[in-house]
C-alpha positions, -999 to 999 in steps of 0.1 A, spaced: 552 649 78 554 620 53 588 612 39 587 620 2 619 602 -6 618 566 -16 645 539 -19 661 534 -53 676 500 -59 702 503 -87 695 468 -99 660 479 -107 672 507 -129 671 501 -166 706 507 -180 690 525 -210 714 508 -234 686 495 -256 671 530 -257 703 548 -265 704 564 -231 734 569 -209 732 553 -175 733 586 -157 704 600 -178 682 570 -167 694 574 -131 686 611 -131 651 604 -144 644 578 -118 660 599 -90 637 628 -98 607 605 -94 616 593 -59 637 620 -43 625 654 -31 648 684 -40 663 704 -26 671 680 2 696 657 19 709 628 -2 729 597 11 758 590 -12 770 554 -6 803 539 -18 825 509 -13 863 513 -17 892 490 -12 908 497 22 939 512 6 957 544 15 943 574 -5 909 561 -13 891 579 15 912 610 10 901 610 -27 865 610 -15 873 638 10 885 660 -19 851 655 -36 831 661 -4 854 684 16 828 700 38 808 668 45 809 642 73 821 608 60 810 577 79 831 547 74 826 510 82 853 484 75 844 450 61 847 420 83 881 411 69 893 447 65 897 446 27 869 471 20 854 502 35 818 512 31 814 550 30 782 570 36 781 608 30 749 628 38 749 659 17 724 687 10 719 689 -27 698 712 -49 687 688 -76 693 655 -94 719 670 -116 740 678 -86 737 642 -74 748 629 -108 777 653 -109 790 640 -76 786 604 -87 805 611 -119 834 628 -99 835 598 -75 835 574 -104 870 586 -113 884 570 -81 901 537 -90 881 507 -79 852 526 -63 818 509 -62 789 533 -62 757 522 -45 
């Protein structure tokens, strides 16, 4: 079976500012073009390796397995969470919740 999901590079996404669109609106449109729903989605984040950051993500994704990988010098942690989602709106909602965590980088 051919994989219907394609890779999205955030740097290739138009920010929508010149069209009056919110970033998340543009992201949702692009996501719907390349991701099959319902299905599994890889959420990826980078956070500072400080107490509480991973716990904050665990409150947003309480039932999901969180894979962590520390940076070479230990200052940052990359986090991957594979989650079953029903649609692009759900993906956007999770990214918006995660965006409230101080210093988080969403990939």
